[in-house]
C-alpha positions as CSV (number, residue, x, y, z in Angstrom):
1,M,93.2,116.5,70.4
2,P,96.4,114.6,71.6
3,S,97.8,111.8,69.5
4,N,97.4,108.3,70.7
5,E,100.6,107.4,68.9
6,T,104.1,107.8,70.4
7,L,107.4,107.1,68.8
8,I,110.4,106.7,71.1
9,V,113.7,107.0,69.1
10,N,117.4,106.6,70.0
11,A,116.7,104.4,73.0
12,R,118.8,101.7,74.6
13,L,116.1,98.9,74.9
14,V,116.6,96.3,77.6
15,N,114.5,93.2,77.1
16,E,114.8,89.4,77.5
17,G,118.5,89.4,78.4
18,R,119.6,91.8,75.7
19,E,120.5,95.5,75.5
20,F,120.2,97.0,72.0
21,D,119.8,100.4,70.4
22,G,116.5,101.0,68.7
23,D,113.2,102.7,68.4
24,L,109.7,101.8,69.7
25,R,106.3,102.9,68.4
26,V,103.2,102.9,70.6
27,V,99.7,102.9,69.0
28,A,96.4,102.7,70.9
29,G,98.1,101.6,74.2
30,R,100.1,98.8,72.6
31,I,103.7,98.4,71.4
32,D,103.1,98.5,67.7
33,Q,106.7,98.3,66.3
34,I,110.2,97.8,67.5
35,G,113.0,98.5,65.1
36,S,115.7,101.0,64.1
37,G,115.4,104.1,62.0
38,L,111.6,104.3,62.4
39,A,110.2,107.4,60.8
40,A,107.7,109.7,62.5
41,R,104.3,109.9,60.9
42,G,101.2,112.1,61.1
43,N,100.8,113.9,64.4
44,E,102.7,111.2,66.3
45,T,104.4,112.4,69.5
46,V,108.2,111.8,69.1
47,V,110.4,111.3,72.2
48,D,114.1,111.3,71.7
49,A,115.6,109.0,74.3
50,G,119.1,110.3,73.6
51,G,120.6,106.8,74.3
52,R,118.9,106.4,77.6
53,R,117.6,103.0,78.7
54,L,114.0,102.0,78.0
55,L,112.7,99.2,80.1
56,P,109.3,97.4,80.5
57,G,107.4,98.8,83.4
58,M,108.1,97.1,86.7
59,I,105.5,94.5,88.0
60,D,105.4,94.4,91.8
61,D,104.0,91.2,93.0
62,Q,103.7,92.3,96.6
63,V,102.2,95.6,97.9
64,H,100.0,96.6,100.7
65,F,98.0,99.7,99.6
66,R,95.9,99.5,102.7
67,E,92.5,99.9,101.1
68,P,89.9,99.2,102.3
69,G,90.1,100.0,106.0
70,M,93.3,101.9,106.5
71,E,93.0,104.8,104.1
72,Y,94.4,107.2,106.7
73,K,97.9,106.0,105.8
74,A,97.6,104.8,102.2
75,D,95.1,104.2,99.5
76,M,95.1,102.9,95.9
77,A,95.3,106.3,94.3
78,T,98.2,107.7,96.4
79,E,100.3,104.6,96.4
80,S,99.8,103.8,92.7
81,A,100.8,107.4,92.0
82,A,104.0,106.9,94.0
83,A,104.5,103.6,92.1
84,V,104.4,105.1,88.6
85,A,106.7,107.9,89.7
86,G,109.1,105.0,90.4
87,G,108.7,103.2,87.2
88,L,106.3,100.6,88.7
89,T,103.4,100.2,86.2
90,T,101.6,97.1,87.6
91,F,100.9,96.0,91.2
92,M,99.5,93.0,93.0
93,D,97.9,93.9,96.3
94,M,97.7,91.8,99.4
95,P,94.5,90.6,101.1
96,N,95.2,91.7,104.7
97,T,93.0,94.8,104.6
98,S,90.0,95.6,106.7
99,P,87.9,93.6,106.0
100,P,90.3,91.0,104.7
101,T,89.9,89.7,101.1
102,L,88.6,86.3,101.9
103,D,85.9,85.7,99.3
104,A,84.9,86.7,95.8
105,D,82.7,89.6,96.9
106,A,85.6,91.2,98.8
107,L,87.9,90.6,95.8
108,E,85.5,92.3,93.4
109,D,85.1,95.2,95.8
110,K,88.8,95.9,95.5
111,Y,88.6,95.9,91.7
112,R,85.8,98.4,91.8
113,R,87.8,100.7,94.1
114,A,90.8,100.6,91.8
115,H,88.8,101.3,88.6
116,G,89.5,104.9,87.5
117,R,91.7,105.6,90.5
118,A,94.8,103.4,90.1
119,W,97.6,104.9,88.2
120,G,99.1,101.5,87.5
121,N,97.6,98.2,86.4
122,Y,96.2,96.1,89.2
123,G,95.5,92.6,90.5
124,F,94.3,91.5,93.9
125,Y,95.1,88.3,95.8
126,M,92.5,86.2,97.6
127,G,93.5,85.6,101.1
128,A,93.4,82.3,103.1
129,S,92.2,81.8,106.6
130,N,91.4,78.8,108.8
131,D,87.8,78.9,107.7
132,N,87.6,79.9,104.0
133,L,88.7,76.8,102.2
134,A,85.4,76.6,100.3
135,A,85.9,80.1,98.9
136,I,89.4,79.2,97.7
137,Q,88.1,76.1,96.1
138,R,85.5,78.2,94.2
139,L,87.9,80.9,93.2
140,D,87.9,81.7,89.5
141,P,91.6,81.7,88.5
142,L,91.0,84.5,86.0
143,T,90.1,86.9,88.9
144,A,93.3,86.8,91.0
145,P,97.0,86.4,90.5
146,G,97.1,83.9,93.4
147,V,96.1,83.0,96.9
148,K,98.1,84.4,99.8
149,V,98.7,82.2,102.8
150,F,100.2,83.7,105.9
151,M,102.1,80.7,107.4
152,G,103.4,83.1,110.0
153,A,102.1,86.0,112.1
154,S,99.5,88.3,110.4
155,T,96.9,90.8,111.3
156,G,93.3,89.8,111.8
157,N,91.8,86.4,110.7
158,M,94.6,85.5,108.3
159,L,97.1,83.3,110.1
160,V,96.5,79.7,108.7
161,D,97.7,77.4,111.5
162,D,95.3,74.5,111.1
163,P,97.3,71.7,109.5
164,Q,94.2,70.1,107.8
165,V,93.2,73.5,106.3
166,L,96.7,74.1,105.1
167,D,96.8,70.8,103.5
168,G,93.5,71.4,101.8
169,I,94.5,74.8,100.5
170,F,97.7,73.4,98.9
171,R,95.7,70.4,97.5
172,D,92.8,72.4,96.0
173,V,94.0,75.9,95.2
174,P,93.3,76.8,91.5
175,T,96.1,79.4,91.2
176,P,99.7,79.8,92.5
177,I,100.0,80.0,96.2
178,I,102.1,82.8,97.7
179,T,103.3,82.5,101.2
180,H,104.6,84.5,104.1
181,C,106.8,82.1,105.9
182,E,107.7,82.6,109.6
183,D,107.0,80.2,112.4
184,T,104.7,81.9,114.9
185,P,105.4,79.8,118.0
186,M,109.1,80.4,117.6
187,I,108.6,84.2,117.3
188,D,106.2,84.3,120.2
189,A,108.7,82.5,122.4
190,E,111.5,84.9,121.5
191,L,109.3,87.9,122.0
192,A,108.3,86.8,125.5
193,R,112.0,86.4,126.3
194,Y,112.9,89.9,125.1
195,K,109.8,91.5,126.8
196,A,110.9,89.9,130.1
197,R,114.2,91.8,129.7
198,Y,113.1,95.1,128.2
199,G,109.4,95.4,128.6
200,D,107.6,97.0,125.6
201,D,110.6,99.2,124.6
202,I,112.7,96.5,123.0
203,P,115.7,98.0,121.0
204,P,114.9,97.9,117.3
205,A,118.1,96.0,116.6
206,C,116.6,93.0,118.4
207,H,113.9,92.6,115.7
208,P,116.0,90.1,113.5
209,D,116.6,88.0,116.6
210,I,112.9,87.9,117.6
211,R,111.8,87.2,114.1
212,S,114.7,84.9,113.6
213,R,116.3,83.1,110.7
214,E,115.3,79.8,112.2
215,A,111.6,80.8,112.3
216,C,111.9,81.7,108.6
217,K,113.5,78.5,107.5
218,K,111.2,76.2,109.5
219,S,108.1,77.7,107.9
220,T,109.6,77.8,104.4
221,E,110.5,74.1,104.7
222,L,106.8,73.4,105.7
223,A,105.5,75.3,102.7
224,I,107.8,73.6,100.3
225,A,106.9,70.1,101.7
226,L,103.2,70.8,101.2
227,A,103.8,72.1,97.6
228,R,105.8,69.0,96.7
229,R,103.2,66.7,98.2
230,H,100.4,68.2,96.1
231,G,102.3,69.5,93.1
232,T,101.2,73.0,93.9
233,R,102.8,76.1,92.2
234,L,104.3,77.8,95.2
235,H,105.9,81.3,95.4
236,V,107.7,82.1,98.7
237,L,107.7,85.8,99.4
238,H,110.3,88.1,100.9
239,I,113.2,85.7,101.5
240,S,115.4,87.4,104.0
241,T,118.1,84.9,105.0
242,A,121.0,83.1,103.4
243,D,119.8,79.9,105.3
244,E,116.7,79.5,103.1
245,L,118.5,79.7,99.7
246,A,119.6,76.1,99.6
247,L,115.9,75.1,99.7
248,F,115.3,76.5,96.2
249,E,116.3,75.3,92.7
250,T,119.0,77.1,90.8
251,G,118.2,78.1,87.2
252,P,115.8,80.2,85.0
253,L,112.1,80.4,85.8
254,I,111.3,79.2,82.3
255,R,113.6,76.3,81.4
256,A,115.0,75.5,77.9
257,D,112.3,72.9,77.3
258,G,109.5,75.4,78.1
259,S,108.6,74.1,81.5
260,R,108.9,76.3,84.6
261,K,109.9,76.0,88.1
262,Q,107.1,74.6,90.4
263,I,108.5,76.4,93.5
264,T,109.9,79.9,93.2
265,A,111.3,82.5,95.5
266,E,111.1,86.3,95.9
267,T,113.2,88.8,97.8
268,C,112.6,92.5,98.4
269,I,114.6,95.6,97.7
270,H,115.1,96.6,101.4
271,F,116.9,93.3,102.1
272,L,119.4,94.3,99.4
273,R,120.0,97.9,100.6
274,F,119.8,97.7,104.4
275,D,121.2,95.4,107.1
276,R,121.4,95.0,110.9
277,A,123.7,98.1,111.3
278,D,121.0,100.4,109.9
279,Y,118.7,99.8,112.9
280,E,121.1,102.2,114.8
281,T,120.1,105.2,112.7
282,L,116.7,104.2,111.2
283,G,115.2,102.2,114.1
284,H,111.5,101.2,113.6
285,L,111.5,102.9,110.2
286,I,113.0,99.7,108.8
287,K,111.1,97.3,111.1
288,C,109.4,94.8,108.8
289,N,108.4,91.2,108.7
290,P,110.4,89.2,108.0
291,A,113.1,91.3,109.5
292,I,116.1,92.9,107.8
293,K,119.0,90.7,109.0
294,D,122.8,90.6,108.7
295,P,125.3,91.9,106.1
296,A,126.0,88.3,105.1
297,D,122.4,87.7,104.3
298,R,122.2,90.8,102.2
299,E,125.3,89.7,100.2
300,A,123.9,86.2,99.7
301,L,120.5,87.5,98.5
302,I,122.2,89.7,95.9
303,Q,124.2,86.7,94.7
304,A,121.1,84.5,94.6
305,L,119.4,86.9,92.3
306,A,122.4,86.9,90.0
307,E,122.5,83.1,90.0
308,D,118.7,82.6,89.4
309,V,118.1,81.0,92.8
310,I,115.7,83.9,93.6
311,D,113.3,84.5,90.7
312,V,111.5,87.8,91.6
313,L,112.5,91.1,93.1
314,A,109.6,93.0,94.8
315,T,108.9,95.8,97.3
316,D,106.5,94.5,100.0
317,H,105.5,98.2,100.1
318,A,103.7,98.5,103.4
319,P,103.3,102.2,104.6
320,H,102.7,103.4,108.1
321,T,102.6,106.9,109.6
322,L,105.6,108.4,111.3
323,E,103.5,108.6,114.5
324,E,102.9,104.8,114.4
325,K,106.6,104.1,113.7
326,A,107.6,106.3,116.7
327,R,105.9,104.0,119.1
328,P,107.7,101.5,121.4
329,Y,108.7,98.2,119.8
330,T,105.7,96.1,120.7
331,S,103.2,98.6,119.2
332,A,105.3,100.0,116.3
333,P,103.9,98.3,113.2
334,S,106.1,96.5,110.6
335,G,106.4,97.7,107.1
336,L,108.1,100.3,104.8
337,P,107.0,102.5,102.0
338,L,109.1,101.5,99.0
339,V,107.4,101.7,95.6
340,Q,108.6,105.1,94.6
341,Y,112.4,104.4,94.9
342,A,112.6,100.6,94.5
343,L,113.7,100.6,90.9
344,N,116.3,103.3,91.6
345,A,117.6,101.2,94.5
346,A,117.8,98.1,92.3
347,L,119.7,100.0,89.6
348,E,122.3,100.9,92.2
349,L,123.2,97.2,92.0
350,V,123.9,97.7,88.3
351,H,126.1,100.8,89.1
352,E,127.9,98.7,91.7
353,G,128.6,95.9,89.2
354,R,126.5,93.3,91.1
355,L,123.7,92.9,88.5
356,T,123.2,93.8,84.9
357,T,120.2,96.0,83.8
358,A,118.9,92.9,82.0
359,Q,118.9,90.9,85.2
360,V,117.0,93.7,87.1
361,V,114.4,93.7,84.3
362,Q,114.2,89.9,84.5
363,K,113.5,90.0,88.2
364,F,111.3,93.1,88.3
365,A,109.2,92.6,85.1
366,H,109.6,89.4,83.1
367,A,109.6,86.9,85.9
368,P,106.4,88.2,87.8
369,A,104.6,88.3,84.4
370,Q,105.5,84.7,83.7
371,L,105.0,83.4,87.2
372,F,101.5,84.8,87.5
373,D,100.5,84.3,83.8
374,V,99.9,88.0,83.3
375,K,98.6,88.5,79.8
376,E,100.7,90.6,77.4
377,R,102.6,92.7,79.9
378,G,106.1,92.7,81.4
379,F,108.1,92.6,78.1
380,L,109.1,94.9,75.2
381,R,107.2,92.9,72.6
382,E,105.1,94.0,69.6
383,G,101.4,93.6,70.5
384,Y,102.1,93.9,74.3
385,A,100.7,96.7,76.5
386,A,102.9,99.7,76.3
387,D,104.0,99.9,80.0
388,L,107.4,101.6,79.7
389,V,110.0,103.3,81.8
390,L,112.8,105.6,80.5
391,V,115.8,105.7,82.9
392,D,118.1,108.7,83.1
393,D,121.6,108.1,84.6
394,T,121.6,111.4,86.5
395,P,122.2,111.3,90.3
396,F,119.6,112.7,92.7
397,T,119.1,112.6,96.5
398,V,115.8,111.4,98.0
399,R,114.0,114.1,99.9
400,R,111.0,113.8,102.1
401,E,109.1,116.6,100.3
402,D,109.3,114.5,97.1
403,V,107.6,111.4,98.6
404,L,104.2,110.8,97.0
405,S,103.0,108.0,99.3
406,K,100.4,109.2,101.8
407,C,102.5,108.4,104.8
408,G,104.9,111.1,103.6
409,W,108.3,109.5,104.3
410,S,110.8,107.1,102.8
411,P,113.6,104.9,104.4
412,F,115.8,106.1,101.6
413,E,115.7,109.8,102.6
414,G,119.1,111.4,102.2
415,R,120.4,108.6,100.0
416,T,121.8,109.5,96.5
417,F,120.8,107.2,93.6
418,H,122.7,107.3,90.3
419,S,119.6,106.7,88.1
420,R,116.3,108.5,88.1
421,I,113.0,107.8,86.3
422,A,112.7,110.2,83.4
423,S,109.3,109.0,82.1
424,T,106.7,106.3,82.8
425,W,104.0,105.3,80.4
426,V,101.1,103.1,81.5
427,N,99.1,101.5,78.7
428,G,100.8,103.8,76.2
429,V,99.9,107.0,78.1
430,L,102.5,109.2,79.8
431,A,101.9,109.1,83.5
432,W,105.1,110.5,84.9
433,D,107.3,113.1,83.1
434,G,110.3,112.9,85.4
435,S,109.1,115.5,87.9
436,Q,105.4,115.2,88.2
437,L,102.3,113.1,87.4
438,V,100.7,113.7,84.1
439,G,97.0,113.5,83.1
440,A,94.7,111.0,84.9
441,A,95.0,107.5,86.2
442,Q,95.2,105.0,83.3
443,G,95.6,101.7,85.2
444,Q,93.7,98.6,83.9
445,R,92.6,95.4,85.6
446,L,95.1,92.6,84.9
447,A,94.1,89.8,82.6
448,F,95.6,86.3,83.2
449,A,96.4,83.9,80.4
450,R,95.4,80.6,82.1
């Protein structure tokens, strides 16, 4: 019978702003001991890290795993498998499924679907619409990380554009609000202008002009004004422009006095690795909402992460099939599959001298745990869940045949990364051994300390 104890020795631990050499013991799914010179005992499994970096597992606060309703291109099992292969051990899934997650029953249906199938730990957002304010008011804050408000274009019945409903949501929501901020009337006007010129086959490089920086900033300003009016905890997702950065406070998520920012910001890995020039070669494969914009935006976003203007780094993993992506502009859907290589891509910023590993860990693990009150995850701390990632600084090139997402492709194909994921543990159990999945899905439902 396999041991439920693991001792990782000779590791370079990265946690809470520090990098230090040490050992870490796991017992019954929890981090039991962190120290140096820890001795193996009994039938404990011993892993010699050989000086490699050991990180807390990534917590992704924004994924679209497409279940229920769109399982032909993704589901909780396939996408969470791709996630743990990338060192992502916890995910928070969006509500714009089919049907959308607009009430407590739909929320619990998702938790039932994930049980026993999700390779990583899971939480599900409640969605907002123009007609579910009562369901939001009744939401048990221990059942969801937050409420998602699409203040821009969305699929189905999830665009909240009634000013009174928006005000009521910000006034009464019992959890943090997360927002997609793009101004729909501005986007619609630009789209009509481009369609008049090109018809349906608009060049992909026009996407950041149709879904413009002005549309992003206008909607973000509205969300921040509502949050300030009502004292709401607001988290603005996928910031894509330099223009929006001045709207946010500079400084750590948790201040020296123990208080935390009321209004926070997130950006996504694709905004840091791609820019407008990449539409020439990748076309609709990098079409997403908000749009990937200019090189100056990419540089400003990286700097904003380093300066604690942006608090969280995420993926917005949103897979579509290659057939869908090959359609003309007006019918090619927006979104990229990203979970499997997001941490590798973030660590490239460390190799380039733009961020430290500790900063990547802060944005990818610590901050989402703190922001959403995730209980006992996101840190290398004794007593916390043993969600762990061992990083090996050995280069590799992304190949389509290695992609585990059901859609079967990655925008990073052909790119060489300088760090790979050597091992991923979820709740103390090895789930990825550097080349393949191991065992069975071990993900657990997230608990929130609220």
